[in-house]
mmCIF file of the N, C-alpha and C atoms, coordinates in Angstrom:
data_MODEL
# 
_entry.id   MODEL 
# 
loop_
_atom_site.group_PDB 
_atom_site.id 
_atom_site.type_symbol 
_atom_site.label_atom_id 
_atom_site.label_alt_id 
_atom_site.label_comp_id 
_atom_site.label_asym_id 
_atom_site.label_entity_id 
_atom_site.label_seq_id 
_atom_site.pdbx_PDB_ins_code 
_atom_site.Cartn_x 
_atom_site.Cartn_y 
_atom_site.Cartn_z 
_atom_site.occupancy 
_atom_site.B_iso_or_equiv 
_atom_site.pdbx_formal_charge 
_atom_site.auth_seq_id 
_atom_site.auth_comp_id 
_atom_site.auth_asym_id 
_atom_site.auth_atom_id 
_atom_site.pdbx_PDB_model_num 
ATOM 1   N N  . MET A 1 1  ? 95.874 129.798 88.807  1.00 0.00 ? 1  MET A N  1 
ATOM 2   C CA . MET A 1 1  ? 95.325 129.883 90.144  1.00 0.00 ? 1  MET A CA 1 
ATOM 3   C C  . MET A 1 1  ? 93.805 129.984 90.100  1.00 0.00 ? 1  MET A C  1 
ATOM 4   N N  . ASN A 1 2  ? 93.269 130.809 89.199  1.00 0.00 ? 2  ASN A N  1 
ATOM 5   C CA . ASN A 1 2  ? 91.817 130.962 89.093  1.00 0.00 ? 2  ASN A CA 1 
ATOM 6   C C  . ASN A 1 2  ? 91.153 129.652 88.704  1.00 0.00 ? 2  ASN A C  1 
ATOM 7   N N  . ARG A 1 3  ? 91.770 128.937 87.776  1.00 0.00 ? 3  ARG A N  1 
ATOM 8   C CA . ARG A 1 3  ? 91.214 127.663 87.321  1.00 0.00 ? 3  ARG A CA 1 
ATOM 9   C C  . ARG A 1 3  ? 91.169 126.658 88.466  1.00 0.00 ? 3  ARG A C  1 
ATOM 10  N N  . THR A 1 4  ? 92.209 126.635 89.286  1.00 0.00 ? 4  THR A N  1 
ATOM 11  C CA . THR A 1 4  ? 92.271 125.718 90.418  1.00 0.00 ? 4  THR A CA 1 
ATOM 12  C C  . THR A 1 4  ? 91.174 126.033 91.428  1.00 0.00 ? 4  THR A C  1 
ATOM 13  N N  . LEU A 1 5  ? 90.971 127.311 91.720  1.00 0.00 ? 5  LEU A N  1 
ATOM 14  C CA . LEU A 1 5  ? 89.923 127.686 92.671  1.00 0.00 ? 5  LEU A CA 1 
ATOM 15  C C  . LEU A 1 5  ? 88.536 127.332 92.146  1.00 0.00 ? 5  LEU A C  1 
ATOM 16  N N  . ILE A 1 6  ? 88.315 127.505 90.856  1.00 0.00 ? 6  ILE A N  1 
ATOM 17  C CA . ILE A 1 6  ? 87.028 127.147 90.265  1.00 0.00 ? 6  ILE A CA 1 
ATOM 18  C C  . ILE A 1 6  ? 86.810 125.645 90.343  1.00 0.00 ? 6  ILE A C  1 
ATOM 19  N N  . LEU A 1 7  ? 87.835 124.863 90.050  1.00 0.00 ? 7  LEU A N  1 
ATOM 20  C CA . LEU A 1 7  ? 87.709 123.403 90.133  1.00 0.00 ? 7  LEU A CA 1 
ATOM 21  C C  . LEU A 1 7  ? 87.450 122.937 91.562  1.00 0.00 ? 7  LEU A C  1 
ATOM 22  N N  . ILE A 1 8  ? 88.120 123.545 92.516  1.00 0.00 ? 8  ILE A N  1 
ATOM 23  C CA . ILE A 1 8  ? 87.887 123.178 93.917  1.00 0.00 ? 8  ILE A CA 1 
ATOM 24  C C  . ILE A 1 8  ? 86.456 123.535 94.322  1.00 0.00 ? 8  ILE A C  1 
ATOM 25  N N  . GLY A 1 9  ? 85.984 124.685 93.898  1.00 0.00 ? 9  GLY A N  1 
ATOM 26  C CA . GLY A 1 9  ? 84.607 125.087 94.187  1.00 0.00 ? 9  GLY A CA 1 
ATOM 27  C C  . GLY A 1 9  ? 83.598 124.136 93.572  1.00 0.00 ? 9  GLY A C  1 
ATOM 28  N N  . LEU A 1 10 ? 83.818 123.745 92.332  1.00 0.00 ? 10 LEU A N  1 
ATOM 29  C CA . LEU A 1 10 ? 82.916 122.793 91.676  1.00 0.00 ? 10 LEU A CA 1 
ATOM 30  C C  . LEU A 1 10 ? 82.940 121.432 92.364  1.00 0.00 ? 10 LEU A C  1 
ATOM 31  N N  . LEU A 1 11 ? 84.108 121.030 92.822  1.00 0.00 ? 11 LEU A N  1 
ATOM 32  C CA . LEU A 1 11 ? 84.224 119.763 93.539  1.00 0.00 ? 11 LEU A CA 1 
ATOM 33  C C  . LEU A 1 11 ? 83.449 119.815 94.853  1.00 0.00 ? 11 LEU A C  1 
ATOM 34  N N  . ILE A 1 12 ? 83.538 120.916 95.566  1.00 0.00 ? 12 ILE A N  1 
ATOM 35  C CA . ILE A 1 12 ? 82.799 121.059 96.822  1.00 0.00 ? 12 ILE A CA 1 
ATOM 36  C C  . ILE A 1 12 ? 81.289 121.047 96.568  1.00 0.00 ? 12 ILE A C  1 
ATOM 37  N N  . VAL A 1 13 ? 80.844 121.709 95.511  1.00 0.00 ? 13 VAL A N  1 
ATOM 38  C CA . VAL A 1 13 ? 79.422 121.706 95.166  1.00 0.00 ? 13 VAL A CA 1 
ATOM 39  C C  . VAL A 1 13 ? 78.972 120.291 94.801  1.00 0.00 ? 13 VAL A C  1 
ATOM 40  N N  . ALA A 1 14 ? 79.777 119.568 94.029  1.00 0.00 ? 14 ALA A N  1 
ATOM 41  C CA . ALA A 1 14 ? 79.423 118.206 93.635  1.00 0.00 ? 14 ALA A CA 1 
ATOM 42  C C  . ALA A 1 14 ? 79.329 117.293 94.856  1.00 0.00 ? 14 ALA A C  1 
ATOM 43  N N  . ILE A 1 15 ? 80.263 117.417 95.773  1.00 0.00 ? 15 ILE A N  1 
ATOM 44  C CA . ILE A 1 15 ? 80.219 116.603 96.998  1.00 0.00 ? 15 ILE A CA 1 
ATOM 45  C C  . ILE A 1 15 ? 78.972 116.949 97.808  1.00 0.00 ? 15 ILE A C  1 
ATOM 46  N N  . GLY A 1 16 ? 78.637 118.219 97.879  1.00 0.00 ? 16 GLY A N  1 
ATOM 47  C CA . GLY A 1 16 ? 77.437 118.633 98.603  1.00 0.00 ? 16 GLY A CA 1 
ATOM 48  C C  . GLY A 1 16 ? 76.171 118.064 97.993  1.00 0.00 ? 16 GLY A C  1 
ATOM 49  N N  . LEU A 1 17 ? 76.102 118.046 96.668  1.00 0.00 ? 17 LEU A N  1 
ATOM 50  C CA . LEU A 1 17 ? 74.916 117.503 96.003  1.00 0.00 ? 17 LEU A CA 1 
ATOM 51  C C  . LEU A 1 17 ? 74.824 115.987 96.127  1.00 0.00 ? 17 LEU A C  1 
ATOM 52  N N  . LEU A 1 18 ? 75.971 115.325 96.145  1.00 0.00 ? 18 LEU A N  1 
ATOM 53  C CA . LEU A 1 18 ? 75.991 113.862 96.221  1.00 0.00 ? 18 LEU A CA 1 
ATOM 54  C C  . LEU A 1 18 ? 76.066 113.334 97.650  1.00 0.00 ? 18 LEU A C  1 
ATOM 55  N N  . TRP A 1 19 ? 76.032 114.220 98.636  1.00 0.00 ? 19 TRP A N  1 
ATOM 56  C CA . TRP A 1 19 ? 76.234 113.808 100.032 1.00 0.00 ? 19 TRP A CA 1 
ATOM 57  C C  . TRP A 1 19 ? 75.258 112.734 100.516 1.00 0.00 ? 19 TRP A C  1 
ATOM 58  N N  . PRO A 1 20 ? 73.963 112.766 100.150 1.00 0.00 ? 20 PRO A N  1 
ATOM 59  C CA . PRO A 1 20 ? 73.076 111.692 100.635 1.00 0.00 ? 20 PRO A CA 1 
ATOM 60  C C  . PRO A 1 20 ? 73.561 110.291 100.237 1.00 0.00 ? 20 PRO A C  1 
ATOM 61  N N  . TRP A 1 21 ? 74.183 110.168 99.088  1.00 0.00 ? 21 TRP A N  1 
ATOM 62  C CA . TRP A 1 21 ? 74.683 108.871 98.654  1.00 0.00 ? 21 TRP A CA 1 
ATOM 63  C C  . TRP A 1 21 ? 76.095 108.610 99.163  1.00 0.00 ? 21 TRP A C  1 
ATOM 64  N N  . LEU A 1 22 ? 76.907 109.656 99.250  1.00 0.00 ? 22 LEU A N  1 
ATOM 65  C CA . LEU A 1 22 ? 78.282 109.501 99.730  1.00 0.00 ? 22 LEU A CA 1 
ATOM 66  C C  . LEU A 1 22 ? 78.328 109.131 101.206 1.00 0.00 ? 22 LEU A C  1 
ATOM 67  N N  . SER A 1 23 ? 77.351 109.589 101.988 1.00 0.00 ? 23 SER A N  1 
ATOM 68  C CA . SER A 1 23 ? 77.359 109.300 103.421 1.00 0.00 ? 23 SER A CA 1 
ATOM 69  C C  . SER A 1 23 ? 77.077 107.831 103.703 1.00 0.00 ? 23 SER A C  1 
ATOM 70  N N  . LYS A 1 24 ? 76.535 107.104 102.731 1.00 0.00 ? 24 LYS A N  1 
ATOM 71  C CA . LYS A 1 24 ? 76.253 105.682 102.918 1.00 0.00 ? 24 LYS A CA 1 
ATOM 72  C C  . LYS A 1 24 ? 77.465 104.794 102.618 1.00 0.00 ? 24 LYS A C  1 
ATOM 73  N N  . LEU A 1 25 ? 78.515 105.369 102.032 1.00 0.00 ? 25 LEU A N  1 
ATOM 74  C CA . LEU A 1 25 ? 79.735 104.616 101.771 1.00 0.00 ? 25 LEU A CA 1 
ATOM 75  C C  . LEU A 1 25 ? 80.449 104.331 103.089 1.00 0.00 ? 25 LEU A C  1 
ATOM 76  N N  . PRO A 1 26 ? 81.233 103.250 103.142 1.00 0.00 ? 26 PRO A N  1 
ATOM 77  C CA . PRO A 1 26 ? 81.852 102.873 104.424 1.00 0.00 ? 26 PRO A CA 1 
ATOM 78  C C  . PRO A 1 26 ? 83.100 103.662 104.785 1.00 0.00 ? 26 PRO A C  1 
ATOM 79  N N  . PHE A 1 27 ? 83.294 104.870 104.222 1.00 0.00 ? 27 PHE A N  1 
ATOM 80  C CA . PHE A 1 27 ? 84.464 105.666 104.596 1.00 0.00 ? 27 PHE A CA 1 
ATOM 81  C C  . PHE A 1 27 ? 84.374 106.022 106.078 1.00 0.00 ? 27 PHE A C  1 
ATOM 82  N N  . GLY A 1 28 ? 85.479 105.920 106.757 1.00 0.00 ? 28 GLY A N  1 
ATOM 83  C CA . GLY A 1 28 ? 85.506 106.195 108.179 1.00 0.00 ? 28 GLY A CA 1 
ATOM 84  C C  . GLY A 1 28 ? 85.284 104.957 109.014 1.00 0.00 ? 28 GLY A C  1 
ATOM 85  N N  . GLN A 1 29 ? 84.971 103.855 108.363 1.00 0.00 ? 29 GLN A N  1 
ATOM 86  C CA . GLN A 1 29 ? 84.754 102.594 109.065 1.00 0.00 ? 29 GLN A CA 1 
ATOM 87  C C  . GLN A 1 29 ? 85.544 101.480 108.401 1.00 0.00 ? 29 GLN A C  1 
ATOM 88  N N  . LEU A 1 30 ? 86.630 101.839 107.765 1.00 0.00 ? 30 LEU A N  1 
ATOM 89  C CA . LEU A 1 30 ? 87.457 100.859 107.070 1.00 0.00 ? 30 LEU A CA 1 
ATOM 90  C C  . LEU A 1 30 ? 88.374 100.147 108.052 1.00 0.00 ? 30 LEU A C  1 
ATOM 91  N N  . PRO A 1 31 ? 88.817 98.936  107.711 1.00 0.00 ? 31 PRO A N  1 
ATOM 92  C CA . PRO A 1 31 ? 89.800 98.271  108.565 1.00 0.00 ? 31 PRO A CA 1 
ATOM 93  C C  . PRO A 1 31 ? 91.073 99.108  108.629 1.00 0.00 ? 31 PRO A C  1 
ATOM 94  N N  . GLY A 1 32 ? 91.604 99.287  109.802 1.00 0.00 ? 32 GLY A N  1 
ATOM 95  C CA . GLY A 1 32 ? 92.781 100.115 109.981 1.00 0.00 ? 32 GLY A CA 1 
ATOM 96  C C  . GLY A 1 32 ? 92.466 101.466 110.579 1.00 0.00 ? 32 GLY A C  1 
ATOM 97  N N  . ASP A 1 33 ? 91.203 101.875 110.549 1.00 0.00 ? 33 ASP A N  1 
ATOM 98  C CA . ASP A 1 33 ? 90.789 103.104 111.226 1.00 0.00 ? 33 ASP A CA 1 
ATOM 99  C C  . ASP A 1 33 ? 90.744 102.821 112.727 1.00 0.00 ? 33 ASP A C  1 
ATOM 100 N N  . ILE A 1 34 ? 91.294 103.732 113.497 1.00 0.00 ? 34 ILE A N  1 
ATOM 101 C CA . ILE A 1 34 ? 91.393 103.530 114.936 1.00 0.00 ? 34 ILE A CA 1 
ATOM 102 C C  . ILE A 1 34 ? 90.241 104.258 115.622 1.00 0.00 ? 34 ILE A C  1 
ATOM 103 N N  . ALA A 1 35 ? 89.448 103.511 116.397 1.00 0.00 ? 35 ALA A N  1 
ATOM 104 C CA . ALA A 1 35 ? 88.345 104.098 117.152 1.00 0.00 ? 35 ALA A CA 1 
ATOM 105 C C  . ALA A 1 35 ? 88.402 103.545 118.569 1.00 0.00 ? 35 ALA A C  1 
ATOM 106 N N  . ILE A 1 36 ? 88.553 104.440 119.527 1.00 0.00 ? 36 ILE A N  1 
ATOM 107 C CA . ILE A 1 36 ? 88.582 104.058 120.933 1.00 0.00 ? 36 ILE A CA 1 
ATOM 108 C C  . ILE A 1 36 ? 87.431 104.775 121.623 1.00 0.00 ? 36 ILE A C  1 
ATOM 109 N N  . ARG A 1 37 ? 86.545 104.002 122.228 1.00 0.00 ? 37 ARG A N  1 
ATOM 110 C CA . ARG A 1 37 ? 85.393 104.584 122.924 1.00 0.00 ? 37 ARG A CA 1 
ATOM 111 C C  . ARG A 1 37 ? 85.456 104.184 124.396 1.00 0.00 ? 37 ARG A C  1 
ATOM 112 N N  . ARG A 1 38 ? 85.418 105.167 125.254 1.00 0.00 ? 38 ARG A N  1 
ATOM 113 C CA . ARG A 1 38 ? 85.424 104.954 126.709 1.00 0.00 ? 38 ARG A CA 1 
ATOM 114 C C  . ARG A 1 38 ? 84.151 105.571 127.281 1.00 0.00 ? 38 ARG A C  1 
ATOM 115 N N  . GLU A 1 39 ? 84.020 105.516 128.578 1.00 0.00 ? 39 GLU A N  1 
ATOM 116 C CA . GLU A 1 39 ? 82.823 106.052 129.218 1.00 0.00 ? 39 GLU A CA 1 
ATOM 117 C C  . GLU A 1 39 ? 82.643 107.547 128.953 1.00 0.00 ? 39 GLU A C  1 
ATOM 118 N N  . ASN A 1 40 ? 83.700 108.315 129.165 1.00 0.00 ? 40 ASN A N  1 
ATOM 119 C CA . ASN A 1 40 ? 83.575 109.768 129.092 1.00 0.00 ? 40 ASN A CA 1 
ATOM 120 C C  . ASN A 1 40 ? 84.173 110.388 127.839 1.00 0.00 ? 40 ASN A C  1 
ATOM 121 N N  . ALA A 1 41 ? 84.827 109.595 127.028 1.00 0.00 ? 41 ALA A N  1 
ATOM 122 C CA . ALA A 1 41 ? 85.507 110.179 125.874 1.00 0.00 ? 41 ALA A CA 1 
ATOM 123 C C  . ALA A 1 41 ? 85.584 109.164 124.742 1.00 0.00 ? 41 ALA A C  1 
ATOM 124 N N  . SER A 1 42 ? 85.809 109.700 123.570 1.00 0.00 ? 42 SER A N  1 
ATOM 125 C CA . SER A 1 42 ? 86.047 108.832 122.421 1.00 0.00 ? 42 SER A CA 1 
ATOM 126 C C  . SER A 1 42 ? 87.148 109.452 121.573 1.00 0.00 ? 42 SER A C  1 
ATOM 127 N N  . PHE A 1 43 ? 87.902 108.583 120.918 1.00 0.00 ? 43 PHE A N  1 
ATOM 128 C CA . PHE A 1 43 ? 89.007 109.015 120.067 1.00 0.00 ? 43 PHE A CA 1 
ATOM 129 C C  . PHE A 1 43 ? 88.874 108.281 118.747 1.00 0.00 ? 43 PHE A C  1 
ATOM 130 N N  . TYR A 1 44 ? 88.983 109.017 117.650 1.00 0.00 ? 44 TYR A N  1 
ATOM 131 C CA . TYR A 1 44 ? 88.837 108.416 116.334 1.00 0.00 ? 44 TYR A CA 1 
ATOM 132 C C  . TYR A 1 44 ? 89.937 108.934 115.430 1.00 0.00 ? 44 TYR A C  1 
ATOM 133 N N  . PHE A 1 45 ? 90.689 108.032 114.821 1.00 0.00 ? 45 PHE A N  1 
ATOM 134 C CA . PHE A 1 45 ? 91.769 108.402 113.903 1.00 0.00 ? 45 PHE A CA 1 
ATOM 135 C C  . PHE A 1 45 ? 91.626 107.558 112.632 1.00 0.00 ? 45 PHE A C  1 
ATOM 136 N N  . PRO A 1 46 ? 91.054 108.121 111.561 1.00 0.00 ? 46 PRO A N  1 
ATOM 137 C CA . PRO A 1 46 ? 90.781 107.363 110.337 1.00 0.00 ? 46 PRO A CA 1 
ATOM 138 C C  . PRO A 1 46 ? 92.001 107.243 109.419 1.00 0.00 ? 46 PRO A C  1 
ATOM 139 N N  . ILE A 1 47 ? 93.001 106.493 109.844 1.00 0.00 ? 47 ILE A N  1 
ATOM 140 C CA . ILE A 1 47 ? 94.258 106.434 109.087 1.00 0.00 ? 47 ILE A CA 1 
ATOM 141 C C  . ILE A 1 47 ? 94.068 105.791 107.707 1.00 0.00 ? 47 ILE A C  1 
ATOM 142 N N  . THR A 1 48 ? 93.335 104.699 107.627 1.00 0.00 ? 48 THR A N  1 
ATOM 143 C CA . THR A 1 48 ? 93.127 104.032 106.332 1.00 0.00 ? 48 THR A CA 1 
ATOM 144 C C  . THR A 1 48 ? 92.304 104.912 105.395 1.00 0.00 ? 48 THR A C  1 
ATOM 145 N N  . THR A 1 49 ? 91.300 105.546 105.919 1.00 0.00 ? 49 THR A N  1 
ATOM 146 C CA . THR A 1 49 ? 90.476 106.435 105.104 1.00 0.00 ? 49 THR A CA 1 
ATOM 147 C C  . THR A 1 49 ? 91.300 107.591 104.565 1.00 0.00 ? 49 THR A C  1 
ATOM 148 N N  . MET A 1 50 ? 92.167 108.173 105.410 1.00 0.00 ? 50 MET A N  1 
ATOM 149 C CA . MET A 1 50 ? 93.008 109.288 104.960 1.00 0.00 ? 50 MET A CA 1 
ATOM 150 C C  . MET A 1 50 ? 93.982 108.847 103.869 1.00 0.00 ? 50 MET A C  1 
ATOM 151 N N  . ILE A 1 51 ? 94.547 107.655 103.989 1.00 0.00 ? 51 ILE A N  1 
ATOM 152 C CA . ILE A 1 51 ? 95.467 107.153 102.963 1.00 0.00 ? 51 ILE A CA 1 
ATOM 153 C C  . ILE A 1 51 ? 94.727 106.941 101.646 1.00 0.00 ? 51 ILE A C  1 
ATOM 154 N N  . LEU A 1 52 ? 93.542 106.364 101.709 1.00 0.00 ? 52 LEU A N  1 
ATOM 155 C CA . LEU A 1 52 ? 92.748 106.124 100.503 1.00 0.00 ? 52 LEU A CA 1 
ATOM 156 C C  . LEU A 1 52 ? 92.358 107.433 99.822  1.00 0.00 ? 52 LEU A C  1 
ATOM 157 N N  . ILE A 1 53 ? 91.909 108.408 100.590 1.00 0.00 ? 53 ILE A N  1 
ATOM 158 C CA . ILE A 1 53 ? 91.542 109.706 100.022 1.00 0.00 ? 53 ILE A CA 1 
ATOM 159 C C  . ILE A 1 53 ? 92.767 110.396 99.431  1.00 0.00 ? 53 ILE A C  1 
ATOM 160 N N  . SER A 1 54 ? 93.913 110.287 100.097 1.00 0.00 ? 54 SER A N  1 
ATOM 161 C CA . SER A 1 54 ? 95.143 110.885 99.590  1.00 0.00 ? 54 SER A CA 1 
ATOM 162 C C  . SER A 1 54 ? 95.542 110.267 98.248  1.00 0.00 ? 54 SER A C  1 
ATOM 163 N N  . LEU A 1 55 ? 95.422 108.957 98.126  1.00 0.00 ? 55 LEU A N  1 
ATOM 164 C CA . LEU A 1 55 ? 95.761 108.296 96.861  1.00 0.00 ? 55 LEU A CA 1 
ATOM 165 C C  . LEU A 1 55 ? 94.831 108.741 95.730  1.00 0.00 ? 55 LEU A C  1 
ATOM 166 N N  . VAL A 1 56 ? 93.551 108.824 96.024  1.00 0.00 ? 56 VAL A N  1 
ATOM 167 C CA . VAL A 1 56 ? 92.580 109.234 94.997  1.00 0.00 ? 56 VAL A CA 1 
ATOM 168 C C  . VAL A 1 56 ? 92.829 110.680 94.571  1.00 0.00 ? 56 VAL A C  1 
ATOM 169 N N  . LEU A 1 57 ? 93.021 111.574 95.540  1.00 0.00 ? 57 LEU A N  1 
ATOM 170 C CA . LEU A 1 57 ? 93.283 112.967 95.193  1.00 0.00 ? 57 LEU A CA 1 
ATOM 171 C C  . LEU A 1 57 ? 94.604 113.137 94.453  1.00 0.00 ? 57 LEU A C  1 
ATOM 172 N N  . SER A 1 58 ? 95.617 112.373 94.827  1.00 0.00 ? 58 SER A N  1 
ATOM 173 C CA . SER A 1 58 ? 96.898 112.435 94.114  1.00 0.00 ? 58 SER A CA 1 
ATOM 174 C C  . SER A 1 58 ? 96.742 111.985 92.668  1.00 0.00 ? 58 SER A C  1 
ATOM 175 N N  . ALA A 1 59 ? 95.970 110.937 92.439  1.00 0.00 ? 59 ALA A N  1 
ATOM 176 C CA . ALA A 1 59 ? 95.739 110.454 91.080  1.00 0.00 ? 59 ALA A CA 1 
ATOM 177 C C  . ALA A 1 59 ? 94.976 111.482 90.253  1.00 0.00 ? 59 ALA A C  1 
ATOM 178 N N  . ILE A 1 60 ? 93.972 112.109 90.855  1.00 0.00 ? 60 ILE A N  1 
ATOM 179 C CA . ILE A 1 60 ? 93.188 113.129 90.140  1.00 0.00 ? 60 ILE A CA 1 
ATOM 180 C C  . ILE A 1 60 ? 94.066 114.327 89.788  1.00 0.00 ? 60 ILE A C  1 
ATOM 181 N N  . LEU A 1 61 ? 94.853 114.803 90.749  1.00 0.00 ? 61 LEU A N  1 
ATOM 182 C CA . LEU A 1 61 ? 95.726 115.948 90.471  1.00 0.00 ? 61 LEU A CA 1 
ATOM 183 C C  . LEU A 1 61 ? 96.801 115.603 89.449  1.00 0.00 ? 61 LEU A C  1 
ATOM 184 N N  . TRP A 1 62 ? 97.288 114.376 89.484  1.00 0.00 ? 62 TRP A N  1 
ATOM 185 C CA . TRP A 1 62 ? 98.287 113.941 88.498  1.00 0.00 ? 62 TRP A CA 1 
ATOM 186 C C  . TRP A 1 62 ? 97.674 113.963 87.099  1.00 0.00 ? 62 TRP A C  1 
ATOM 187 N N  . LEU A 1 63 ? 96.414 113.531 86.976  1.00 0.00 ? 63 LEU A N  1 
ATOM 188 C CA . LEU A 1 63 ? 95.750 113.541 85.680  1.00 0.00 ? 63 LEU A CA 1 
ATOM 189 C C  . LEU A 1 63 ? 95.518 114.971 85.172  1.00 0.00 ? 63 LEU A C  1 
ATOM 190 N N  . PHE A 1 64 ? 95.162 115.895 86.075  1.00 0.00 ? 64 PHE A N  1 
ATOM 191 C CA . PHE A 1 64 ? 94.941 117.275 85.646  1.00 0.00 ? 64 PHE A CA 1 
ATOM 192 C C  . PHE A 1 64 ? 96.237 117.964 85.238  1.00 0.00 ? 64 PHE A C  1 
ATOM 193 N N  . ASN A 1 65 ? 97.342 117.637 85.876  1.00 0.00 ? 65 ASN A N  1 
ATOM 194 C CA . ASN A 1 65 ? 98.612 118.287 85.559  1.00 0.00 ? 65 ASN A CA 1 
ATOM 195 C C  . ASN A 1 65 ? 99.320 117.647 84.374  1.00 0.00 ? 65 ASN A C  1 
ATOM 196 N N  . ARG A 1 66 ? 98.835 116.569 83.911  1.00 0.00 ? 66 ARG A N  1 
ATOM 197 C CA . ARG A 1 66 ? 99.471 115.839 82.806  1.00 0.00 ? 66 ARG A CA 1 
ATOM 198 C C  . ARG A 1 66 ? 99.269 116.509 81.517  1.00 0.00 ? 66 ARG A C  1 
# 
């Protein structure tokens, strides 16, 4: 449990340090992401982005547990 929390903390720090470059990636604007914009409201559901992130995280966790 301690090792997992340390790894998650290091991952959050790494994402924070790399954020200027990560924010330029097209995540959140992939084909399949649903964005509806109206006059008074907007709705955004990043389904493709969530699937891609889930696959990457699953692969990383599979490698660590191997």
